[in-house]
mmCIF file of the N, C-alpha and C atoms, coordinates in Angstrom:
data_MODEL
# 
_entry.id   MODEL 
# 
loop_
_atom_site.group_PDB 
_atom_site.id 
_atom_site.type_symbol 
_atom_site.label_atom_id 
_atom_site.label_alt_id 
_atom_site.label_comp_id 
_atom_site.label_asym_id 
_atom_site.label_entity_id 
_atom_site.label_seq_id 
_atom_site.pdbx_PDB_ins_code 
_atom_site.Cartn_x 
_atom_site.Cartn_y 
_atom_site.Cartn_z 
_atom_site.occupancy 
_atom_site.B_iso_or_equiv 
_atom_site.pdbx_formal_charge 
_atom_site.auth_seq_id 
_atom_site.auth_comp_id 
_atom_site.auth_asym_id 
_atom_site.auth_atom_id 
_atom_site.pdbx_PDB_model_num 
ATOM 1   N N  . MET A 1 1  ? 0.920  -1.299 -0.246  1.00 0.00 ? 1  MET A N  1 
ATOM 2   C CA . MET A 1 1  ? -0.355 0.191  -0.039  1.00 0.00 ? 1  MET A CA 1 
ATOM 3   C C  . MET A 1 1  ? 0.828  1.201  0.024   1.00 0.00 ? 1  MET A C  1 
ATOM 4   N N  . GLU A 1 2  ? 2.233  1.234  0.834   1.00 0.00 ? 2  GLU A N  1 
ATOM 5   C CA . GLU A 1 2  ? 2.782  2.519  0.701   1.00 0.00 ? 2  GLU A CA 1 
ATOM 6   C C  . GLU A 1 2  ? 3.512  2.638  -0.558  1.00 0.00 ? 2  GLU A C  1 
ATOM 7   N N  . ARG A 1 3  ? 3.835  1.762  -1.556  1.00 0.00 ? 3  ARG A N  1 
ATOM 8   C CA . ARG A 1 3  ? 4.169  2.074  -2.877  1.00 0.00 ? 3  ARG A CA 1 
ATOM 9   C C  . ARG A 1 3  ? 3.170  3.028  -3.539  1.00 0.00 ? 3  ARG A C  1 
ATOM 10  N N  . TYR A 1 4  ? 1.885  2.342  -3.528  1.00 0.00 ? 4  TYR A N  1 
ATOM 11  C CA . TYR A 1 4  ? 0.779  3.285  -4.261  1.00 0.00 ? 4  TYR A CA 1 
ATOM 12  C C  . TYR A 1 4  ? 1.002  4.768  -3.746  1.00 0.00 ? 4  TYR A C  1 
ATOM 13  N N  . VAL A 1 5  ? 0.819  4.761  -2.619  1.00 0.00 ? 5  VAL A N  1 
ATOM 14  C CA . VAL A 1 5  ? 1.103  6.448  -1.858  1.00 0.00 ? 5  VAL A CA 1 
ATOM 15  C C  . VAL A 1 5  ? 2.053  7.248  -2.709  1.00 0.00 ? 5  VAL A C  1 
ATOM 16  N N  . GLN A 1 6  ? 3.411  6.429  -2.565  1.00 0.00 ? 6  GLN A N  1 
ATOM 17  C CA . GLN A 1 6  ? 4.594  7.244  -3.051  1.00 0.00 ? 6  GLN A CA 1 
ATOM 18  C C  . GLN A 1 6  ? 4.295  7.403  -4.428  1.00 0.00 ? 6  GLN A C  1 
ATOM 19  N N  . LEU A 1 7  ? 3.689  6.144  -5.330  1.00 0.00 ? 7  LEU A N  1 
ATOM 20  C CA . LEU A 1 7  ? 3.758  6.641  -6.747  1.00 0.00 ? 7  LEU A CA 1 
ATOM 21  C C  . LEU A 1 7  ? 2.763  7.520  -7.072  1.00 0.00 ? 7  LEU A C  1 
ATOM 22  N N  . GLY A 1 8  ? 1.752  7.924  -6.360  1.00 0.00 ? 8  GLY A N  1 
ATOM 23  C CA . GLY A 1 8  ? 0.711  8.809  -6.484  1.00 0.00 ? 8  GLY A CA 1 
ATOM 24  C C  . GLY A 1 8  ? 1.071  9.883  -5.999  1.00 0.00 ? 8  GLY A C  1 
ATOM 25  N N  . VAL A 1 9  ? 2.073  10.141 -4.915  1.00 0.00 ? 9  VAL A N  1 
ATOM 26  C CA . VAL A 1 9  ? 2.418  11.850 -4.776  1.00 0.00 ? 9  VAL A CA 1 
ATOM 27  C C  . VAL A 1 9  ? 3.643  12.048 -5.955  1.00 0.00 ? 9  VAL A C  1 
ATOM 28  N N  . PHE A 1 10 ? 4.146  11.058 -6.521  1.00 0.00 ? 10 PHE A N  1 
ATOM 29  C CA . PHE A 1 10 ? 5.190  11.388 -7.538  1.00 0.00 ? 10 PHE A CA 1 
ATOM 30  C C  . PHE A 1 10 ? 4.201  12.140 -8.714  1.00 0.00 ? 10 PHE A C  1 
ATOM 31  N N  . HIS A 1 11 ? 3.163  11.231 -9.236  1.00 0.00 ? 11 HIS A N  1 
ATOM 32  C CA . HIS A 1 11 ? 2.664  11.599 -10.363 1.00 0.00 ? 11 HIS A CA 1 
ATOM 33  C C  . HIS A 1 11 ? 1.783  13.153 -9.888  1.00 0.00 ? 11 HIS A C  1 
ATOM 34  N N  . LEU A 1 12 ? 1.706  13.162 -8.699  1.00 0.00 ? 12 LEU A N  1 
ATOM 35  C CA . LEU A 1 12 ? 0.773  14.673 -8.638  1.00 0.00 ? 12 LEU A CA 1 
ATOM 36  C C  . LEU A 1 12 ? 1.922  15.576 -8.531  1.00 0.00 ? 12 LEU A C  1 
ATOM 37  N N  . LEU A 1 13 ? 3.007  15.515 -8.347  1.00 0.00 ? 13 LEU A N  1 
ATOM 38  C CA . LEU A 1 13 ? 3.913  16.405 -8.018  1.00 0.00 ? 13 LEU A CA 1 
ATOM 39  C C  . LEU A 1 13 ? 4.534  16.927 -9.673  1.00 0.00 ? 13 LEU A C  1 
ATOM 40  N N  . VAL A 1 14 ? 4.894  15.673 -10.290 1.00 0.00 ? 14 VAL A N  1 
ATOM 41  C CA . VAL A 1 14 ? 5.347  15.546 -11.592 1.00 0.00 ? 14 VAL A CA 1 
ATOM 42  C C  . VAL A 1 14 ? 4.371  16.485 -12.520 1.00 0.00 ? 14 VAL A C  1 
ATOM 43  N N  . GLY A 1 15 ? 3.004  15.811 -12.663 1.00 0.00 ? 15 GLY A N  1 
ATOM 44  C CA . GLY A 1 15 ? 1.914  16.032 -13.115 1.00 0.00 ? 15 GLY A CA 1 
ATOM 45  C C  . GLY A 1 15 ? 1.892  17.974 -13.158 1.00 0.00 ? 15 GLY A C  1 
ATOM 46  N N  . ALA A 1 16 ? 1.738  18.608 -11.869 1.00 0.00 ? 16 ALA A N  1 
ATOM 47  C CA . ALA A 1 16 ? 1.719  19.789 -11.508 1.00 0.00 ? 16 ALA A CA 1 
ATOM 48  C C  . ALA A 1 16 ? 2.861  20.636 -11.739 1.00 0.00 ? 16 ALA A C  1 
ATOM 49  N N  . VAL A 1 17 ? 4.039  19.830 -11.850 1.00 0.00 ? 17 VAL A N  1 
ATOM 50  C CA . VAL A 1 17 ? 5.103  20.962 -12.494 1.00 0.00 ? 17 VAL A CA 1 
ATOM 51  C C  . VAL A 1 17 ? 4.641  20.896 -13.958 1.00 0.00 ? 17 VAL A C  1 
ATOM 52  N N  . ILE A 1 18 ? 4.287  19.879 -14.843 1.00 0.00 ? 18 ILE A N  1 
ATOM 53  C CA . ILE A 1 18 ? 4.234  19.962 -15.817 1.00 0.00 ? 18 ILE A CA 1 
ATOM 54  C C  . ILE A 1 18 ? 3.277  20.993 -16.552 1.00 0.00 ? 18 ILE A C  1 
ATOM 55  N N  . VAL A 1 19 ? 1.959  20.826 -15.754 1.00 0.00 ? 19 VAL A N  1 
ATOM 56  C CA . VAL A 1 19 ? 1.059  21.621 -16.231 1.00 0.00 ? 19 VAL A CA 1 
ATOM 57  C C  . VAL A 1 19 ? 1.438  23.236 -15.777 1.00 0.00 ? 19 VAL A C  1 
ATOM 58  N N  . PHE A 1 20 ? 2.678  23.633 -14.371 1.00 0.00 ? 20 PHE A N  1 
ATOM 59  C CA . PHE A 1 20 ? 3.344  24.818 -14.024 1.00 0.00 ? 20 PHE A CA 1 
ATOM 60  C C  . PHE A 1 20 ? 3.900  25.297 -15.559 1.00 0.00 ? 20 PHE A C  1 
ATOM 61  N N  . MET A 1 21 ? 4.746  24.524 -15.970 1.00 0.00 ? 21 MET A N  1 
ATOM 62  C CA . MET A 1 21 ? 5.618  24.769 -16.966 1.00 0.00 ? 21 MET A CA 1 
ATOM 63  C C  . MET A 1 21 ? 4.743  25.033 -18.350 1.00 0.00 ? 21 MET A C  1 
ATOM 64  N N  . ALA A 1 22 ? 3.806  24.577 -18.602 1.00 0.00 ? 22 ALA A N  1 
ATOM 65  C CA . ALA A 1 22 ? 3.175  24.697 -19.777 1.00 0.00 ? 22 ALA A CA 1 
ATOM 66  C C  . ALA A 1 22 ? 2.383  26.200 -19.649 1.00 0.00 ? 22 ALA A C  1 
ATOM 67  N N  . VAL A 1 23 ? 1.770  26.367 -18.357 1.00 0.00 ? 23 VAL A N  1 
ATOM 68  C CA . VAL A 1 23 ? 1.193  27.588 -18.278 1.00 0.00 ? 23 VAL A CA 1 
ATOM 69  C C  . VAL A 1 23 ? 2.282  28.675 -18.692 1.00 0.00 ? 23 VAL A C  1 
ATOM 70  N N  . TRP A 1 24 ? 3.341  28.689 -17.692 1.00 0.00 ? 24 TRP A N  1 
ATOM 71  C CA . TRP A 1 24 ? 4.484  29.688 -18.275 1.00 0.00 ? 24 TRP A CA 1 
ATOM 72  C C  . TRP A 1 24 ? 4.804  30.107 -19.460 1.00 0.00 ? 24 TRP A C  1 
ATOM 73  N N  . ALA A 1 25 ? 4.991  28.660 -20.224 1.00 0.00 ? 25 ALA A N  1 
ATOM 74  C CA . ALA A 1 25 ? 5.284  28.946 -21.440 1.00 0.00 ? 25 ALA A CA 1 
ATOM 75  C C  . ALA A 1 25 ? 4.484  29.605 -22.563 1.00 0.00 ? 25 ALA A C  1 
ATOM 76  N N  . LEU A 1 26 ? 3.282  29.736 -22.033 1.00 0.00 ? 26 LEU A N  1 
ATOM 77  C CA . LEU A 1 26 ? 1.947  30.469 -22.848 1.00 0.00 ? 26 LEU A CA 1 
ATOM 78  C C  . LEU A 1 26 ? 2.338  31.998 -22.946 1.00 0.00 ? 26 LEU A C  1 
ATOM 79  N N  . TYR A 1 27 ? 3.001  32.326 -22.197 1.00 0.00 ? 27 TYR A N  1 
ATOM 80  C CA . TYR A 1 27 ? 3.487  33.696 -21.788 1.00 0.00 ? 27 TYR A CA 1 
ATOM 81  C C  . TYR A 1 27 ? 4.789  34.193 -22.340 1.00 0.00 ? 27 TYR A C  1 
ATOM 82  N N  . PRO A 1 28 ? 4.818  34.804 -23.866 1.00 0.00 ? 28 PRO A N  1 
ATOM 83  C CA . PRO A 1 28 ? 5.856  35.074 -24.445 1.00 0.00 ? 28 PRO A CA 1 
ATOM 84  C C  . PRO A 1 28 ? 6.543  36.299 -23.648 1.00 0.00 ? 28 PRO A C  1 
ATOM 85  N N  . ALA A 1 29 ? 6.442  37.009 -22.688 1.00 0.00 ? 29 ALA A N  1 
ATOM 86  C CA . ALA A 1 29 ? 7.283  37.761 -21.657 1.00 0.00 ? 29 ALA A CA 1 
ATOM 87  C C  . ALA A 1 29 ? 8.276  37.019 -20.945 1.00 0.00 ? 29 ALA A C  1 
ATOM 88  N N  . SER A 1 30 ? 8.112  35.650 -20.610 1.00 0.00 ? 30 SER A N  1 
ATOM 89  C CA . SER A 1 30 ? 8.554  34.987 -19.784 1.00 0.00 ? 30 SER A CA 1 
ATOM 90  C C  . SER A 1 30 ? 10.220 35.126 -19.782 1.00 0.00 ? 30 SER A C  1 
ATOM 91  N N  . THR A 1 31 ? 10.881 35.106 -18.818 1.00 0.00 ? 31 THR A N  1 
ATOM 92  C CA . THR A 1 31 ? 12.410 35.102 -19.035 1.00 0.00 ? 31 THR A CA 1 
ATOM 93  C C  . THR A 1 31 ? 12.960 33.750 -19.364 1.00 0.00 ? 31 THR A C  1 
ATOM 94  N N  . LEU A 1 32 ? 12.080 32.508 -19.548 1.00 0.00 ? 32 LEU A N  1 
ATOM 95  C CA . LEU A 1 32 ? 12.765 31.518 -19.840 1.00 0.00 ? 32 LEU A CA 1 
ATOM 96  C C  . LEU A 1 32 ? 11.899 30.850 -21.290 1.00 0.00 ? 32 LEU A C  1 
ATOM 97  N N  . GLY A 1 33 ? 11.841 31.756 -22.122 1.00 0.00 ? 33 GLY A N  1 
ATOM 98  C CA . GLY A 1 33 ? 11.173 31.748 -23.332 1.00 0.00 ? 33 GLY A CA 1 
ATOM 99  C C  . GLY A 1 33 ? 9.811  31.226 -23.292 1.00 0.00 ? 33 GLY A C  1 
ATOM 100 N N  . SER A 1 34 ? 9.351  30.685 -24.660 1.00 0.00 ? 34 SER A N  1 
ATOM 101 C CA . SER A 1 34 ? 8.073  30.435 -25.021 1.00 0.00 ? 34 SER A CA 1 
ATOM 102 C C  . SER A 1 34 ? 8.085  29.273 -25.787 1.00 0.00 ? 34 SER A C  1 
ATOM 103 N N  . GLU A 1 35 ? 6.922  28.798 -26.287 1.00 0.00 ? 35 GLU A N  1 
ATOM 104 C CA . GLU A 1 35 ? 6.926  27.475 -27.247 1.00 0.00 ? 35 GLU A CA 1 
ATOM 105 C C  . GLU A 1 35 ? 5.389  27.702 -27.701 1.00 0.00 ? 35 GLU A C  1 
ATOM 106 N N  . PRO A 1 36 ? 5.308  26.779 -29.035 1.00 0.00 ? 36 PRO A N  1 
ATOM 107 C CA . PRO A 1 36 ? 4.497  27.091 -29.615 1.00 0.00 ? 36 PRO A CA 1 
ATOM 108 C C  . PRO A 1 36 ? 2.825  26.806 -28.808 1.00 0.00 ? 36 PRO A C  1 
ATOM 109 N N  . TRP A 1 37 ? 1.693  27.294 -29.130 1.00 0.00 ? 37 TRP A N  1 
ATOM 110 C CA . TRP A 1 37 ? 0.383  27.178 -28.210 1.00 0.00 ? 37 TRP A CA 1 
ATOM 111 C C  . TRP A 1 37 ? -0.251 25.611 -27.984 1.00 0.00 ? 37 TRP A C  1 
ATOM 112 N N  . TRP A 1 38 ? 0.183  24.913 -29.466 1.00 0.00 ? 38 TRP A N  1 
ATOM 113 C CA . TRP A 1 38 ? -0.129 23.818 -29.590 1.00 0.00 ? 38 TRP A CA 1 
ATOM 114 C C  . TRP A 1 38 ? 0.798  22.786 -28.627 1.00 0.00 ? 38 TRP A C  1 
ATOM 115 N N  . HIS A 1 39 ? 2.006  23.095 -28.329 1.00 0.00 ? 39 HIS A N  1 
ATOM 116 C CA . HIS A 1 39 ? 2.872  22.239 -27.293 1.00 0.00 ? 39 HIS A CA 1 
ATOM 117 C C  . HIS A 1 39 ? 2.206  22.349 -26.072 1.00 0.00 ? 39 HIS A C  1 
ATOM 118 N N  . ALA A 1 40 ? 2.106  23.665 -25.625 1.00 0.00 ? 40 ALA A N  1 
ATOM 119 C CA . ALA A 1 40 ? 1.873  23.911 -24.448 1.00 0.00 ? 40 ALA A CA 1 
ATOM 120 C C  . ALA A 1 40 ? 0.542  23.378 -24.006 1.00 0.00 ? 40 ALA A C  1 
ATOM 121 N N  . ALA A 1 41 ? -0.481 23.130 -24.930 1.00 0.00 ? 41 ALA A N  1 
ATOM 122 C CA . ALA A 1 41 ? -1.763 22.418 -24.758 1.00 0.00 ? 41 ALA A CA 1 
ATOM 123 C C  . ALA A 1 41 ? -1.160 21.105 -24.577 1.00 0.00 ? 41 ALA A C  1 
ATOM 124 N N  . LEU A 1 42 ? -0.704 20.278 -25.104 1.00 0.00 ? 42 LEU A N  1 
ATOM 125 C CA . LEU A 1 42 ? -0.377 19.062 -25.301 1.00 0.00 ? 42 LEU A CA 1 
ATOM 126 C C  . LEU A 1 42 ? 0.076  18.471 -23.592 1.00 0.00 ? 42 LEU A C  1 
ATOM 127 N N  . LYS A 1 43 ? 1.320  19.539 -23.219 1.00 0.00 ? 43 LYS A N  1 
ATOM 128 C CA . LYS A 1 43 ? 1.830  19.449 -21.834 1.00 0.00 ? 43 LYS A CA 1 
ATOM 129 C C  . LYS A 1 43 ? 0.655  19.730 -20.782 1.00 0.00 ? 43 LYS A C  1 
ATOM 130 N N  . ILE A 1 44 ? -0.370 20.499 -21.094 1.00 0.00 ? 44 ILE A N  1 
ATOM 131 C CA . ILE A 1 44 ? -1.266 20.801 -20.104 1.00 0.00 ? 44 ILE A CA 1 
ATOM 132 C C  . ILE A 1 44 ? -1.977 19.380 -20.003 1.00 0.00 ? 44 ILE A C  1 
ATOM 133 N N  . ILE A 1 45 ? -2.376 18.973 -20.836 1.00 0.00 ? 45 ILE A N  1 
ATOM 134 C CA . ILE A 1 45 ? -3.621 17.975 -21.365 1.00 0.00 ? 45 ILE A CA 1 
ATOM 135 C C  . ILE A 1 45 ? -2.532 16.730 -20.610 1.00 0.00 ? 45 ILE A C  1 
ATOM 136 N N  . PHE A 1 46 ? -1.243 16.606 -20.617 1.00 0.00 ? 46 PHE A N  1 
ATOM 137 C CA . PHE A 1 46 ? -0.342 15.194 -20.192 1.00 0.00 ? 46 PHE A CA 1 
ATOM 138 C C  . PHE A 1 46 ? -0.285 15.837 -18.649 1.00 0.00 ? 46 PHE A C  1 
ATOM 139 N N  . GLY A 1 47 ? -0.268 16.910 -18.437 1.00 0.00 ? 47 GLY A N  1 
ATOM 140 C CA . GLY A 1 47 ? 0.111  16.704 -16.919 1.00 0.00 ? 47 GLY A CA 1 
ATOM 141 C C  . GLY A 1 47 ? -0.987 16.868 -16.253 1.00 0.00 ? 47 GLY A C  1 
ATOM 142 N N  . ALA A 1 48 ? -2.388 17.166 -16.741 1.00 0.00 ? 48 ALA A N  1 
ATOM 143 C CA . ALA A 1 48 ? -3.463 17.083 -16.141 1.00 0.00 ? 48 ALA A CA 1 
ATOM 144 C C  . ALA A 1 48 ? -4.013 15.384 -16.133 1.00 0.00 ? 48 ALA A C  1 
ATOM 145 N N  . LEU A 1 49 ? -3.426 14.435 -17.115 1.00 0.00 ? 49 LEU A N  1 
ATOM 146 C CA . LEU A 1 49 ? -3.388 13.273 -17.053 1.00 0.00 ? 49 LEU A CA 1 
ATOM 147 C C  . LEU A 1 49 ? -2.659 12.567 -16.040 1.00 0.00 ? 49 LEU A C  1 
ATOM 148 N N  . MET A 1 50 ? -1.686 13.205 -15.676 1.00 0.00 ? 50 MET A N  1 
ATOM 149 C CA . MET A 1 50 ? -0.873 12.883 -14.638 1.00 0.00 ? 50 MET A CA 1 
ATOM 150 C C  . MET A 1 50 ? -1.191 12.932 -13.255 1.00 0.00 ? 50 MET A C  1 
ATOM 151 N N  . VAL A 1 51 ? -1.806 14.452 -13.049 1.00 0.00 ? 51 VAL A N  1 
ATOM 152 C CA . VAL A 1 51 ? -2.566 14.508 -11.877 1.00 0.00 ? 51 VAL A CA 1 
ATOM 153 C C  . VAL A 1 51 ? -3.676 13.794 -11.411 1.00 0.00 ? 51 VAL A C  1 
ATOM 154 N N  . GLY A 1 52 ? -4.815 13.494 -12.371 1.00 0.00 ? 52 GLY A N  1 
ATOM 155 C CA . GLY A 1 52 ? -5.477 12.483 -12.181 1.00 0.00 ? 52 GLY A CA 1 
ATOM 156 C C  . GLY A 1 52 ? -5.073 10.923 -11.737 1.00 0.00 ? 52 GLY A C  1 
ATOM 157 N N  . ALA A 1 53 ? -4.034 10.478 -12.528 1.00 0.00 ? 53 ALA A N  1 
ATOM 158 C CA . ALA A 1 53 ? -3.507 9.366  -12.197 1.00 0.00 ? 53 ALA A CA 1 
ATOM 159 C C  . ALA A 1 53 ? -2.893 9.345  -10.930 1.00 0.00 ? 53 ALA A C  1 
ATOM 160 N N  . GLY A 1 54 ? -2.207 10.404 -10.208 1.00 0.00 ? 54 GLY A N  1 
ATOM 161 C CA . GLY A 1 54 ? -1.972 10.613 -8.780  1.00 0.00 ? 54 GLY A CA 1 
ATOM 162 C C  . GLY A 1 54 ? -3.177 10.148 -7.965  1.00 0.00 ? 54 GLY A C  1 
ATOM 163 N N  . LEU A 1 55 ? -4.074 11.331 -8.396  1.00 0.00 ? 55 LEU A N  1 
ATOM 164 C CA . LEU A 1 55 ? -5.094 11.116 -7.224  1.00 0.00 ? 55 LEU A CA 1 
ATOM 165 C C  . LEU A 1 55 ? -5.892 10.049 -7.024  1.00 0.00 ? 55 LEU A C  1 
ATOM 166 N N  . LYS A 1 56 ? -6.003 9.266  -8.664  1.00 0.00 ? 56 LYS A N  1 
ATOM 167 C CA . LYS A 1 56 ? -6.464 7.716  -8.570  1.00 0.00 ? 56 LYS A CA 1 
ATOM 168 C C  . LYS A 1 56 ? -5.615 6.838  -7.635  1.00 0.00 ? 56 LYS A C  1 
ATOM 169 N N  . LEU A 1 57 ? -4.494 6.723  -7.974  1.00 0.00 ? 57 LEU A N  1 
ATOM 170 C CA . LEU A 1 57 ? -3.827 6.111  -7.113  1.00 0.00 ? 57 LEU A CA 1 
ATOM 171 C C  . LEU A 1 57 ? -3.545 6.150  -5.512  1.00 0.00 ? 57 LEU A C  1 
ATOM 172 N N  . LEU A 1 58 ? -3.858 7.577  -4.995  1.00 0.00 ? 58 LEU A N  1 
ATOM 173 C CA . LEU A 1 58 ? -3.966 7.836  -3.693  1.00 0.00 ? 58 LEU A CA 1 
ATOM 174 C C  . LEU A 1 58 ? -5.248 7.649  -3.064  1.00 0.00 ? 58 LEU A C  1 
ATOM 175 N N  . ARG A 1 59 ? -6.482 7.299  -4.026  1.00 0.00 ? 59 ARG A N  1 
ATOM 176 C CA . ARG A 1 59 ? -7.423 6.861  -3.520  1.00 0.00 ? 59 ARG A CA 1 
ATOM 177 C C  . ARG A 1 59 ? -7.601 5.513  -3.079  1.00 0.00 ? 59 ARG A C  1 
ATOM 178 N N  . THR A 1 60 ? -6.705 4.629  -4.112  1.00 0.00 ? 60 THR A N  1 
ATOM 179 C CA . THR A 1 60 ? -6.765 3.117  -3.590  1.00 0.00 ? 60 THR A CA 1 
ATOM 180 C C  . THR A 1 60 ? -6.131 2.726  -2.598  1.00 0.00 ? 60 THR A C  1 
# 
């Protein structure tokens, strides 16, 4: 059971970081540069899926 908790927390954290990076990249005035909107949208979707997987793992 502890392994699922660790895996769930990992998915939550990594998914949140991916979503944060994608939202940050949508603003062209940021100091870290920008990327195409479609790439940021894919990262937001992928990050949201990871957050959802983390929540599902923590519920079991």
